[in-house]
C-alpha positions as MATLAB code, in Angstrom:
seq = 'PFDTHPENSEFLAAELPVEKARKELLRAFKLEEQDTKAQKILAALESVEWLSGGSQETVTNKVFIETTIAALKWKFSYWGFGMKLVLSRDKDEVFIHVYAKEEWLRKTAVNERYTLQLRSQESAQEVSKFPFKAVAPYAPLESTDSELYKHYDENDNEVAKGGSLFTSNDKIRLFLGFVKSKLDLNSMKDSKLLLHHYCLHDKAKLSYFKSEWGRLGALVKTQPIDEIAKYFGEKVAFYFAWMKTYNSFMLYAGVIGLAIFILDLVVEQNPYEVSSIQILTVCFAVFMSLWASMFDQKWVQRESELSWKYGTTHFHKVEEQRGEFQGVYEKDEITGKIKKKRESSFLYRLRKTISYTVAVLFVCVVLAAVAAIFFYRSIVKHTSYGPLLCGVINAVQIRIMNILYGMIAQKMNDWENHETETQYNDNLAVKLFLFKFVNSYASLFYIAFFKGDIEGCKNDDCFSELSLQLGSIFIVNLVLNVVELGLPWVKQWLEARKEKKKIQKMTQEDPSVREHMGEVEEQAKCEDYESPFDDYMEMAIQFGYVLLFGAAFPLVPFLALIETTLEVRVDAWKLCNLTKRPFPYKAENIGVWKQILLTVSYFGAITNAGLIIFTSGIFDFCDTLTQWIIFMALEHILVLGKFVISVVIKDVPEVVEDGLKWSERIVKEKVYKVFSNSEDQTSQKLSFGKEFLLKPEEIQYIE';
ca = [
     -21.135    9.531   22.989;
     -22.790    6.103   22.877;
     -26.456    6.836   22.187;
     -26.282    3.842   19.955;
     -28.270    1.164   18.215;
     -30.052   -1.295   20.559;
     -28.022   -4.240   19.243;
     -24.928   -2.842   21.019;
     -26.702   -1.873   24.270;
     -26.297   -5.332   25.802;
     -22.514   -5.260   25.368;
     -22.196   -1.698   26.678;
     -24.364   -2.450   29.711;
     -22.341   -5.547   30.647;
     -20.188   -5.126   33.759;
     -16.644   -6.163   34.553;
     -14.715   -6.045   37.854;
     -12.999   -2.742   38.610;
      -9.700   -4.520   39.286;
      -9.759   -6.158   35.855;
     -10.727   -2.871   34.185;
      -7.807   -1.062   35.873;
      -5.380   -3.749   34.702;
      -6.674   -3.627   31.134;
      -6.481    0.149   31.077;
      -2.888    0.144   32.328;
      -2.031   -2.776   30.044;
      -3.121   -0.630   27.112;
      -0.304    1.763   28.095;
       2.173   -1.102   28.680;
       2.148   -0.473   32.436;
       1.647   -2.412   35.651;
      -0.075   -1.104   38.797;
       3.211   -0.608   40.676;
       4.916    1.419   37.928;
       5.573    5.117   38.590;
       4.104    6.084   35.223;
       0.973    4.092   36.026;
       0.448    6.152   39.159;
       0.772    9.356   37.105;
      -1.941    8.212   34.694;
      -4.232    7.183   37.536;
      -3.605   10.532   39.257;
      -4.498   12.374   36.048;
      -7.764   10.408   35.942;
      -8.574   10.843   39.645;
     -11.857   12.538   38.760;
     -13.064    9.194   37.374;
     -14.970    7.637   40.229;
     -14.258    3.959   39.560;
     -10.499    4.626   39.301;
     -10.237    6.687   42.482;
     -10.070    3.650   44.753;
     -13.592    3.901   46.150;
     -15.961    1.104   47.085;
     -17.210    0.492   43.540;
     -16.617   -3.136   42.571;
     -17.813   -3.223   38.947;
     -17.944   -0.878   35.994;
     -19.932   -1.092   32.750;
     -18.232   -1.526   29.389;
     -19.643    1.840   28.335;
     -17.949    3.691   31.216;
     -14.752    1.671   30.784;
     -14.516    2.498   27.053;
     -15.329    6.176   27.602;
     -12.596    6.376   30.253;
     -10.087    4.716   27.935;
     -10.904    7.109   25.088;
     -10.452   10.045   27.487;
      -7.094    8.625   28.629;
      -5.949    8.182   25.025;
      -7.032   11.724   24.171;
      -5.056   13.048   27.121;
      -1.943   11.030   26.222;
      -2.044   11.944   22.530;
      -2.231   15.629   23.488;
       0.589   15.152   25.998;
       2.761   13.543   23.306;
       2.167   16.522   21.006;
      -0.107   15.028   18.367;
      -2.924   16.756   16.549;
      -6.192   14.918   16.965;
      -9.941   14.906   16.434;
     -12.691   12.510   17.538;
     -15.324   11.421   15.026;
     -18.488    9.454   15.818;
     -19.600    6.956   13.174;
     -22.871    7.653   11.390;
     -24.572    4.726   13.172;
     -23.078    5.899   16.492;
     -21.476    2.589   17.413;
     -17.816    3.534   16.844;
     -15.552    6.439   17.806;
     -12.704    7.228   15.417;
      -9.622    8.915   16.866;
      -8.001   10.652   13.910;
      -4.422   11.355   15.012;
      -1.631   13.070   13.097;
       1.921   14.118   13.904;
       3.397   17.583   13.368;
       6.665   18.292   11.573;
       8.469   19.442   14.722;
       7.565   16.218   16.553;
       8.572   14.106   13.554;
      11.998   15.754   13.371;
      12.738   15.317   17.070;
      11.596   11.699   17.011;
      13.598   10.945   13.861;
      16.762   12.348   15.473;
      16.172   10.325   18.639;
      15.496    7.168   16.610;
      18.349    7.898   14.193;
      15.799    7.385   11.434;
      17.343    6.878    7.992;
      16.600    9.482    5.313;
      18.025   10.114    1.849;
      20.514   12.911    1.284;
      20.040   15.534   -1.399;
      21.703   14.568   -4.654;
      24.600   16.861   -5.607;
      25.513   14.993   -8.781;
      24.810   16.365  -12.250;
      23.316   14.238  -15.009;
      26.708   14.273  -16.747;
      28.401   13.031  -13.562;
      25.870   10.233  -13.140;
      26.282    9.220  -16.776;
      30.040    8.965  -16.235;
      29.751    7.250  -12.837;
      26.459    5.265  -12.709;
      27.007    4.288   -9.067;
      26.234    7.906   -8.147;
      22.672    7.585   -9.486;
      21.288    6.830   -6.006;
      21.864    9.477   -3.363;
      23.154    8.028   -0.061;
      20.939    7.268    2.927;
      21.969    8.297    6.441;
      20.476    8.615    9.932;
      19.053   12.054   10.713;
      21.513   13.808   13.041;
      19.958   17.268   13.376;
      16.398   18.628   13.323;
      17.361   21.522   11.007;
      19.663   19.673    8.613;
      19.548   20.779    4.992;
      21.648   17.835    3.847;
      18.550   15.691    3.420;
      15.853   15.720    0.766;
      12.685   17.722    1.417;
       9.257   16.832    0.051;
       5.963   18.541   -0.722;
       2.589   17.115    0.320;
       2.615   14.814   -2.746;
       6.025   13.357   -1.785;
       7.784   15.120   -4.640;
      11.259   16.477   -3.851;
      11.489   20.274   -3.495;
      14.528   22.551   -3.373;
      13.177   24.792   -0.615;
      10.669   24.376    2.178;
       8.608   21.244    2.488;
       8.975   18.399    4.947;
      11.936   16.142    5.657;
       9.587   13.184    5.465;
       7.512   11.364    2.895;
       4.074   10.125    3.908;
       5.579    6.658    4.492;
       8.235    8.123    6.799;
       5.549    9.918    8.806;
       3.496    6.735    9.171;
       6.521    4.685   10.280;
       7.677    7.251   12.822;
       4.198    7.836   14.230;
       3.087    4.199   14.464;
       6.511    3.101   15.673;
       6.223    5.570   18.564;
       2.598    4.678   19.317;
       3.366    0.946   19.354;
       6.221    1.581   21.776;
       3.800    3.318   24.157;
       0.521    1.463   23.613;
      -0.249   -2.241   23.488;
      -2.614   -2.142   20.510;
      -2.980   -5.913   20.456;
      -4.207   -6.126   24.067;
      -6.601   -3.255   23.331;
      -8.081   -5.307   20.487;
      -8.357   -8.355   22.734;
     -10.330   -6.355   25.307;
     -12.476   -4.790   22.524;
     -11.244   -1.299   23.311;
      -9.853   -1.064   19.793;
     -11.354   -2.448   16.589;
      -8.823   -1.277   13.994;
      -5.813    0.928   13.528;
      -4.903    1.947    9.999;
      -3.330    4.604    7.797;
      -5.561    6.827    5.704;
      -5.368    6.753    1.928;
      -4.349    9.848    0.025;
      -7.201   10.456   -2.440;
      -5.065   11.995   -5.185;
      -2.421    9.265   -5.088;
      -5.010    6.509   -4.839;
      -6.794    7.934   -7.868;
      -3.500    7.824   -9.790;
      -2.945    4.155   -8.906;
      -6.510    3.241   -9.820;
      -6.203    4.726  -13.295;
      -2.574    3.885  -14.115;
      -2.081    0.548  -12.382;
      -4.996   -1.097  -10.590;
      -7.274   -2.021  -13.497;
      -7.294   -4.549  -16.327;
      -7.264   -1.709  -18.858;
      -3.731   -0.896  -17.685;
      -2.328   -4.270  -18.813;
      -0.104   -2.693  -21.454;
       1.270   -0.077  -19.052;
       4.507   -0.571  -17.133;
       4.067   -1.026  -13.412;
       5.150    2.106  -11.458;
       7.323    0.135   -9.019;
       9.037    3.206   -7.524;
       5.711    4.946   -6.932;
       4.341    1.771   -5.336;
       7.322    1.739   -2.948;
       6.766    5.403   -2.044;
       3.090    4.861   -1.227;
       2.509    1.223   -0.238;
       6.005    0.516    1.096;
       8.973   -1.508   -0.081;
       7.537   -4.855    1.004;
       4.602   -4.512   -1.381;
       6.836   -3.031   -4.087;
       9.178   -6.031   -3.935;
       6.250   -8.372   -4.579;
       5.104   -6.500   -7.669;
       8.701   -6.106   -8.905;
       9.163   -9.869   -8.495;
       5.922  -10.489  -10.398;
       7.131   -8.199  -13.169;
      10.400  -10.149  -13.510;
       8.605  -13.492  -13.250;
       6.069  -12.485  -15.885;
       8.753  -11.292  -18.310;
      10.609  -14.620  -18.013;
       7.367  -16.578  -18.283;
       6.840  -14.919  -21.666;
       9.783  -16.861  -23.139;
       8.680  -20.173  -21.612;
       5.046  -19.562  -22.583;
       5.758  -18.808  -26.241;
       8.091  -21.795  -26.664;
       5.699  -24.108  -24.814;
       2.741  -22.926  -26.919;
       4.695  -23.579  -30.121;
       5.543  -27.132  -29.006;
       1.924  -27.744  -27.960;
       0.610  -26.624  -31.373;
       3.190  -28.730  -33.210;
       2.147  -31.729  -31.135;
      -1.435  -31.236  -32.341;
      -0.691  -30.823  -36.046;
       2.336  -33.092  -36.632;
       1.657  -36.787  -37.156;
       3.791  -39.109  -35.038;
       4.907  -42.681  -35.543;
       4.337  -44.512  -32.224;
       7.188  -46.892  -33.032;
       9.850  -44.224  -33.580;
      11.290  -41.332  -31.603;
       9.424  -38.346  -32.994;
      10.541  -34.761  -33.466;
       7.995  -33.714  -30.829;
       9.617  -36.017  -28.265;
      12.991  -34.499  -29.066;
      11.538  -30.993  -28.717;
       9.980  -32.001  -25.410;
      13.359  -33.175  -24.125;
      14.932  -29.897  -25.222;
      12.093  -28.007  -23.551;
      12.704  -29.863  -20.270;
      16.397  -28.915  -20.375;
      15.464  -25.347  -21.295;
      13.049  -25.051  -18.339;
      15.754  -26.149  -15.882;
      18.192  -23.515  -17.135;
      15.366  -20.968  -17.532;
      14.613  -21.255  -13.810;
      18.246  -20.540  -12.910;
      18.371  -17.517  -15.193;
      15.184  -16.225  -13.586;
      16.497  -16.797  -10.050;
      19.776  -14.996  -10.706;
      18.252  -12.102  -12.614;
      15.773  -11.577   -9.788;
      18.527  -11.627   -7.152;
      20.295   -8.919   -9.153;
      17.116   -6.881   -9.475;
      16.458   -7.346   -5.761;
      19.873   -5.947   -4.797;
      19.361   -2.985   -7.139;
      16.001   -2.147   -5.568;
      17.237   -2.475   -1.978;
      20.129   -0.135   -2.861;
      17.735    2.302   -4.515;
      15.314    2.301   -1.561;
      18.009    2.390    1.109;
      16.943   -0.912    2.679;
      20.155   -2.922    2.309;
      20.725   -4.787    5.614;
      17.343   -3.547    6.824;
      16.647   -6.800    8.727;
      19.019   -5.673   11.472;
      16.545   -3.081   12.821;
      13.194   -4.883   12.630;
      10.589   -4.097   15.323;
       8.678   -6.626   17.432;
       5.248   -7.859   16.348;
       2.316   -6.414   18.268;
       0.990   -9.953   18.805;
       4.257  -11.179   20.356;
       3.612  -12.343   23.928;
       6.161  -11.689   26.653;
       7.051   -9.740   29.767;
       7.558   -5.996   29.415;
      11.102   -4.904   30.190;
      13.259   -1.934   29.313;
      15.689   -2.732   26.527;
      19.073   -1.505   27.764;
      20.310   -1.134   24.175;
      17.502    0.963   22.693;
      16.001    2.312   25.914;
      12.529    1.256   24.748;
       9.971   -0.812   26.625;
       9.999   -4.179   24.840;
       8.651   -7.646   25.428;
      11.006  -10.439   26.441;
      10.256  -14.078   25.684;
       9.531  -15.941   28.900;
      10.770  -19.382   27.782;
      12.892  -20.275   24.759;
      12.329  -23.985   25.495;
       8.561  -23.531   25.189;
       9.103  -21.734   21.853;
      11.119  -24.661   20.449;
       8.617  -27.194   21.807;
       5.720  -25.434   20.127;
       7.573  -25.360   16.791;
       8.255  -29.093   17.082;
       4.583  -29.811   17.735;
       3.573  -27.620   14.768;
       5.802  -29.523   12.352;
       4.548  -32.820   13.762;
       1.007  -31.705   12.917;
       2.212  -30.827    9.409;
       3.619  -34.356    8.962;
       0.286  -35.843   10.067;
      -1.539  -33.758    7.466;
       0.922  -34.888    4.806;
      -0.004  -38.473    5.675;
      -3.681  -37.574    5.257;
      -2.897  -36.112    1.817;
      -1.050  -39.257    0.720;
      -4.020  -41.338    1.860;
      -6.404  -39.091   -0.114;
      -4.247  -39.379   -3.251;
      -4.116  -43.168   -2.832;
      -7.930  -43.249   -2.596;
      -8.238  -41.174   -5.779;
      -5.953  -43.520   -7.694;
      -7.825  -46.519   -6.352;
     -11.022  -45.001   -7.758;
      -9.132  -44.249  -10.965;
      -8.240  -47.914  -11.341;
     -11.952  -48.727  -11.151;
     -13.013  -46.240  -13.852;
      -9.876  -46.384  -16.014;
     -11.689  -48.151  -18.849;
     -14.291  -45.395  -19.159;
     -13.808  -42.358  -21.385;
     -14.330  -39.917  -18.542;
     -12.369  -41.712  -15.782;
      -8.892  -40.127  -16.007;
     -10.291  -36.617  -16.558;
     -12.769  -36.956  -13.688;
     -10.038  -38.130  -11.320;
      -7.890  -35.173  -12.361;
     -10.718  -32.795  -11.461;
     -11.332  -34.609   -8.150;
      -7.609  -34.351   -7.359;
      -7.664  -30.587   -8.085;
     -10.650  -30.080   -5.761;
      -9.002  -32.256   -3.080;
      -5.854  -30.138   -3.341;
      -7.827  -26.932   -2.845;
      -9.868  -28.276    0.103;
      -6.806  -29.647    1.914;
      -4.896  -26.408    1.286;
      -7.707  -24.380    2.862;
      -8.100  -26.761    5.804;
      -4.400  -27.012    6.608;
      -3.955  -23.284    5.955;
      -6.341  -22.433    8.795;
      -4.650  -24.886   11.172;
      -1.134  -23.744   10.205;
      -2.160  -20.127   10.871;
      -3.379  -21.065   14.366;
      -0.240  -23.102   15.068;
       2.003  -20.288   13.860;
       0.177  -17.800   16.120;
       0.591  -20.229   19.004;
       4.350  -20.486   18.436;
       4.667  -16.774   19.361;
       7.236  -15.384   16.902;
       8.914  -12.129   17.832;
       9.201  -10.296   14.487;
       7.073  -10.109   11.375;
       9.842  -11.703    9.317;
      10.133  -14.684   11.685;
       6.366  -15.090   11.694;
       5.990  -15.000    7.908;
       9.062  -17.149    7.217;
       7.921  -19.911    9.583;
       4.384  -19.840    8.205;
       5.678  -19.898    4.631;
       7.861  -22.957    5.266;
       5.033  -24.848    7.009;
       2.502  -24.103    4.297;
       4.812  -24.662    1.351;
       6.122  -28.009    2.596;
       2.547  -29.203    2.957;
       1.334  -27.696   -0.308;
       4.333  -29.114   -2.149;
       3.235  -32.642   -1.236;
      -0.477  -31.866   -1.607;
      -0.122  -30.230   -5.024;
       2.443  -32.497   -6.668;
       1.988  -35.941   -5.037;
      -0.282  -37.336   -7.754;
       1.984  -35.973  -10.494;
       5.104  -37.532   -8.973;
       3.242  -40.825   -8.661;
       2.174  -40.882  -12.323;
       5.575  -39.718  -13.570;
       7.829  -42.091  -11.664;
       5.888  -44.870   -9.909;
       2.582  -45.679  -11.587;
       4.149  -47.421  -14.570;
       5.909  -49.961  -12.339;
       3.102  -50.404   -9.768;
      -0.117  -50.565  -11.776;
       0.857  -49.603  -15.314;
      -0.286  -46.716  -17.499;
      -2.773  -46.736  -20.336;
      -1.021  -47.952  -23.516;
       2.199  -47.890  -21.439;
       2.208  -44.115  -21.968;
       2.648  -42.480  -18.559;
       3.785  -39.237  -20.216;
       0.360  -38.647  -21.821;
      -1.367  -39.603  -18.574;
       0.838  -37.126  -16.698;
      -0.018  -34.464  -19.263;
      -3.766  -35.025  -18.768;
      -3.465  -34.979  -14.963;
      -1.359  -31.798  -14.965;
      -3.680  -30.059  -17.421;
      -6.747  -30.986  -15.377;
      -5.258  -29.778  -12.087;
      -3.832  -26.553  -13.509;
      -6.963  -25.514  -15.406;
      -9.300  -26.321  -12.481;
      -6.997  -24.348  -10.161;
      -7.068  -21.477  -12.617;
     -10.886  -21.451  -12.576;
     -11.021  -21.706   -8.760;
      -8.544  -18.819   -8.456;
     -10.759  -16.632  -10.641;
     -13.768  -17.475   -8.446;
     -11.741  -16.814   -5.301;
     -10.672  -13.384   -6.527;
     -14.284  -12.230   -6.452;
     -14.933  -13.286   -2.862;
     -13.485  -10.143   -1.163;
     -15.609   -7.928   -3.414;
     -18.750   -9.975   -2.674;
     -18.033   -9.868    1.069;
     -17.556   -6.100    1.017;
     -20.710   -5.621   -1.055;
     -22.798   -7.700    1.385;
     -21.458   -5.762    4.378;
     -22.182   -2.446    2.666;
     -25.712   -3.646    1.877;
     -26.259   -4.637    5.510;
     -24.931   -1.270    6.702;
     -27.214    0.572    4.287;
     -30.314   -1.226    5.591;
     -29.269   -0.462    9.160;
     -28.892    3.258    8.399;
     -32.222    3.401    6.603;
     -33.934    1.931    9.662;
     -32.106    4.337   11.997;
     -33.035    7.316    9.794;
     -36.699    6.429   10.066;
     -36.392    6.389   13.873;
     -34.112    9.438   14.107;
     -33.993   11.930   11.164;
     -30.804   13.493   12.549;
     -28.775   10.389   11.616;
     -26.495   11.304    8.713;
     -26.604    9.114    5.622;
     -23.092    9.717    4.298;
     -19.860    8.271    5.722;
     -16.801   10.360    6.330;
     -13.424    9.492    4.825;
     -12.127    7.863    8.017;
     -15.231    5.704    8.498;
     -15.449    4.733    4.835;
     -11.907    3.362    4.825;
     -12.577    1.458    8.054;
     -15.030   -0.736    6.124;
     -12.247   -2.028    3.859;
     -10.365   -5.283    4.463;
      -6.978   -5.274    6.193;
      -3.911   -5.882    4.016;
      -0.996   -7.240    6.029;
       1.382   -8.547    3.362;
       1.452  -10.240   -0.066;
       1.999  -13.605    1.655;
      -0.907  -15.459    0.000;
       0.023  -14.024   -3.395;
       3.604  -15.294   -3.080;
       2.328  -18.729   -2.057;
       0.008  -18.949   -5.043;
       2.803  -17.998   -7.442;
       5.315  -20.370   -5.795;
       2.930  -23.298   -6.323;
       2.343  -22.204   -9.910;
       6.123  -21.956  -10.424;
       6.369  -25.584   -9.265;
       3.749  -26.807  -11.734;
       5.499  -25.000  -14.585;
       9.033  -26.021  -13.703;
       8.634  -29.543  -12.316;
       6.160  -30.925  -14.861;
       5.764  -28.291  -17.575;
       7.584  -30.483  -20.091;
       4.740  -33.021  -19.858;
       2.142  -30.388  -20.815;
       3.939  -27.544  -22.659;
       0.787  -25.407  -22.672;
       1.108  -24.884  -18.878;
       3.740  -22.085  -19.119;
       1.479  -20.210  -21.556;
      -1.504  -20.582  -19.210;
       0.737  -19.426  -16.355;
       1.717  -16.389  -18.445;
      -1.949  -15.441  -18.852;
      -2.617  -16.010  -15.149;
       0.339  -13.923  -13.937;
      -0.472  -11.101  -16.349;
      -4.009  -10.896  -14.974;
      -2.930  -11.613  -11.376;
      -0.761   -8.495  -11.230;
      -3.635   -6.183  -12.166;
      -6.159   -8.005   -9.988;
      -3.835   -7.776   -6.973;
      -3.311   -4.098   -7.730;
      -7.078   -3.570   -8.043;
      -7.641   -5.193   -4.651;
      -5.032   -2.911   -3.071;
      -6.640    0.177   -4.581;
     -10.309   -0.689   -4.063;
     -10.886   -3.348   -1.402;
      -8.259   -2.888    1.297;
      -7.148   -0.305    3.791;
      -3.849    1.385    3.085;
      -1.253   -1.096    4.340;
       1.458   -0.134    6.782;
       4.470    0.726    4.570;
       6.788   -2.032    5.747;
      10.395   -1.754    4.675;
      12.100   -4.770    3.101;
      15.457   -5.599    1.554;
      14.261   -8.680   -0.358;
      11.350  -11.097   -0.780;
      12.417  -13.012    2.325;
      12.167  -16.771    2.600;
      10.416  -17.008   -0.770;
      13.800  -16.632   -2.470;
      15.058  -19.816   -0.769;
      11.783  -21.622   -1.498;
      11.935  -20.780   -5.201;
      15.613  -21.732   -5.381;
      14.815  -25.103   -3.794;
      12.027  -25.694   -6.324;
      14.458  -24.732   -9.073;
      16.928  -27.467   -8.073;
      14.087  -29.950   -7.682;
      13.140  -28.961  -11.231;
      16.523  -30.065  -12.550;
      16.105  -33.492  -10.963;
      12.462  -33.865  -12.025;
      13.104  -32.846  -15.625;
      15.998  -35.279  -15.882;
      13.665  -37.994  -14.567;
      10.914  -37.088  -17.038;
      13.365  -37.295  -19.936;
      14.902  -40.627  -18.949;
      12.086  -42.564  -17.257;
       8.799  -41.093  -18.497;
       9.189  -39.684  -22.002;
       9.731  -43.148  -23.550;
      12.807  -42.075  -25.508;
      15.138  -44.260  -23.461;
      12.848  -47.298  -23.149;
      15.289  -49.315  -25.287;
      17.865  -49.068  -22.455;
      17.923  -51.396  -19.485;
      17.218  -50.062  -15.990;
      20.867  -49.715  -14.981;
      21.714  -47.768  -18.137;
      18.728  -45.493  -17.595;
      19.893  -44.723  -14.070;
      23.424  -43.981  -15.277;
      22.093  -41.615  -17.961;
      19.739  -40.022  -15.404;
      22.565  -39.363  -12.921;
      24.737  -37.899  -15.677;
      21.982  -35.657  -17.034;
      20.891  -34.571  -13.561;
      24.474  -33.621  -12.659;
      24.872  -31.730  -15.943;
      21.683  -29.734  -15.279;
      22.652  -28.980  -11.682;
      26.150  -28.006  -12.834;
      24.609  -25.746  -15.481;
      22.506  -24.056  -12.806;
      25.592  -23.618  -10.634;
      27.571  -22.105  -13.533;
      24.760  -19.637  -14.218;
      24.708  -18.626  -10.543;
      28.474  -18.002  -10.663;
      28.567  -16.168  -14.005;
      25.647  -13.862  -13.104;
      26.698  -12.066   -9.919;
      24.181  -11.714   -7.094;
      25.073   -8.049   -6.644;
      25.893   -6.012   -9.791;
      29.134   -4.060   -9.722;
      27.286   -0.740   -9.904;
      25.441   -1.615   -6.673;
      28.641   -2.633   -4.884;
      30.328    0.604   -5.959;
      27.235    2.624   -5.082;
      27.100    1.247   -1.528;
      30.823    1.931   -0.970;
      30.505    5.435   -2.414;
      27.440    6.117   -0.255;
      29.320    5.063    2.870;
      32.136    7.495    2.070;
      29.791   10.384    1.293;
      27.844    9.860    4.524;
      31.086    9.976    6.525;
      32.195   13.148    4.791;
      28.920   15.059    4.811;
      27.086   13.796    7.885;
      29.872   12.785   10.244;
      32.568   15.130    8.853;
      35.096   12.300    8.565;
      37.405   12.377    5.559;
      38.338    9.108    3.939;
      41.967   10.176    3.491;
      43.188   10.687    7.055;
      46.672   11.609    5.792;
      45.252   14.772    4.223;
      43.876   15.828    7.629;
      47.176   15.143    9.392;
      49.224   17.023    6.811;
      47.113   20.144    7.392;
      48.024   20.156   11.097;
      51.785   19.445   10.882;
      54.441   22.029   10.023;
      57.945   20.828    9.059;
      61.105   22.940    9.471;
      64.794   22.169    8.907;
      64.706   19.757   11.842;
      62.758   17.412    9.633;
      65.845   16.544    7.545;
      68.130   13.723    8.644;
      71.520   14.588   10.150;
      74.582   12.468    9.282;
      75.288   11.542   12.928;
      71.807   10.044   13.217;
      72.801    7.200   10.913;
      74.992    4.623   12.652;
      77.485    2.546   10.721;
      78.089    0.041   13.533;
      75.337   -1.172   15.863;
];
């Protein structure tokens, strides 16, 4: 099928050794030459000359790719999938559009013990009386014809009769899970046999999200979190649910901070007395510390509710291996699947150690860069523009170092070879956040707690200097984020423009070339969307600015409120317009980001106590020892307050605990036919006559 554009002819004409081609072909099917299954595949392809063991030593890429496509077509048919092959309009790609049938899905789900939701038997009155019955239980599928489970129409709406046992997300998970167990998609990409694999968008559902969610005009509308989970998967839904909670809490901090900022502008202050604004600032610092704890606990509650609702509680126990994970193929005796086994755990630990060593080196580079900026600041401190200019330079330095280290951290994390997606993302998140924590906040910590003693602050007012530095960094970051948001759209537009010119030229040479793209090809042009990792990172850094130093510049929470409000819709717009449909990953929580945010929250208590005692100027009349005593007392009070909040507000609401216990009982009764009251079962089987009663001689008076 490759009567293609001349620019690809050189690659297709290139030759590779037959032995290497055989290995790559078998590797694509997770096989070695000596495997029995490998011999079956080679026997099925015996009509292919270069595979038949003849004297041919090399084979062209064109023949190799055509053979691989034929082998995939044969295997997909053998596995029972529906399929069609589509040639791209510029004839340089072949799309294999594969879909699974209901019968295959049911058999596979039973074999995999795939979890589905049972039909709800509870009336609205019953649910109102017992709220823990609001979520129907989830259970593994035990039979291909079971009517216990929910059935869905083609739009994933529940139906009473007919329909499929599976939502579109279930179908994608079952299909791709099976394919990944049989094919090494990553090695196929490495050998350029495969360019992409992706799920197709549903036009009707995508249109709904575009109009109701993924546009700035939908700012006043509530996010359809449940619909997002049904279409994009729980992992994406958790991010947007977290953003919704974060944004609602930021509203309180933003309004209070804005009020304090306005009062600071309009109220005259006596520089020789403690002003009302200083007192309000102290109160705001205390409020922000407790605000962060309330946010953390409320989100943990919301998280447990969502994982219960989506049936993903304890999901981490069944996570699949990453396609990029390198290892030796072996049969897993537990699951019976062909899986990769890590060759050396020592090498894994060594690589992680080296990665963190590199991170420490980059932190040293950041500290040197910050020192250079402050050295320059000392030179221009008497100018009107000096402090502001240095703040802008620091913001740009932060962004450049974040980008540079981000690329290196990504490479190092790939090199470490993590087995699961969760391990990969958690390790990358820790590496990046530790670096970005120092990179983003180093200059602010220096001004707040060290500059006054080392080189002094202008008018001995480090608090105002901290406010200017924080404002400069935050606003410049805000502007750079807006610019960055447009880059994916610009990139896609340029690629589409290039493609259009190419087609116009091909049409002039060959009028039979079609001008329109099919649905499959059109979606292939979109960017991949793996996870909301970068979005979490951006918000975690913003959370740090707001919590750690927001008291110094009370307008920051309000600016953060505006940014998060817009960020939600921009992220949604990107998902709906610029990216392929992501794989619907399951999730039970937001992963390591919960621990990162909690750590920042406790740092916030310490930082805010330090700002009040050492930087605000209120306690300047005290000697150093007294200040430290007050600081330790205040810091302990704030940390204790955070601890009390975490105890008073339970991680898991009672309704969720009851719902999980109830679900477990219902699953035993309906799916496994096990009654919770075993005495009731026993009593049905036993029959008691007169012999049951005690006889007088059976009771001994003397032992």
